[in-house]
N, C-alpha and C positions, 0 to 999 in steps of 0.2 A: 502495502500498497503503501501513496505518498503521503508525504509530508502533510496535503488539502484534506485528499480523508480521512488522515490519522488530525487530527483537527473538525475538521467533522466528526467525529463519529466520536470523539468527547465531549465535542459538542452536543448535540443527540444525544447520546447512548441513554441517560440519566433522562429522558422526556421521554426515552421510547424502547421499548421492552424486548421490541424484534428487534432492534438492533443490538443490544445490546446481550439478549442471547446465539444469535451471530457473532460476539465476539469472543462468545468468552469461546463455544466450539472449538476454535482456532485457537484459540491461546492452547485448548486440552487436547487438538490435533497434531499443536508444533511440538506440542512439552514428547509428544507420544511419539514420532519420529524422529526426533533430538532422543532421546533414548532410545530407538533403535536404532538408525544410524553409525549410533557412537560403537555397536559392535563389533570386534578386529569378527568374527564370522555369524551367518544368519539361517541360518534354514528357509529351505524354499515360504514353510509356512507364516515364519516372519519376513519374505522377502511380498509376501502375496499380498498382507498387514500393510508392510507398509505401503504399495501398486497404491491398494484398497484405499484408504486412508490421506496416498498421498493425492488422489481425487476425491474423495468428503473432502477434502480443502479445501485448493482448486473450488471448487459447484459452492465448498459458502463463504468462499470471498466474493464467489459471480453475486452468488442474486445478497451481495452483504456494499458491497458494491455502488449495488442494481438500486437499492437502497436510501444509500447516503445519495445519494441524485438524487432521486424522488422525492424524499426530503426536502438536500437541499434546495431545488428547483419549491414546489412548493412554498416551501422557507423565506428566494426572496419576493413567490410572484404573490 
């Protein structure tokens, strides 16, 4: 996320629980990925888990950015 999106998130999340929930989910996926990426060896099951987490994280980020854009446009309009 770029700096503008992070500023919007900080501003809008307290009054928009859907934004906060998506951000919390994003952070959770990030932490899970970091934990798996630190391992020097990952069995195939963990490799699949990593791919799935990356997909979920990207999907959540896409939804988060779309919501931020929509709320920012409504705020300006």
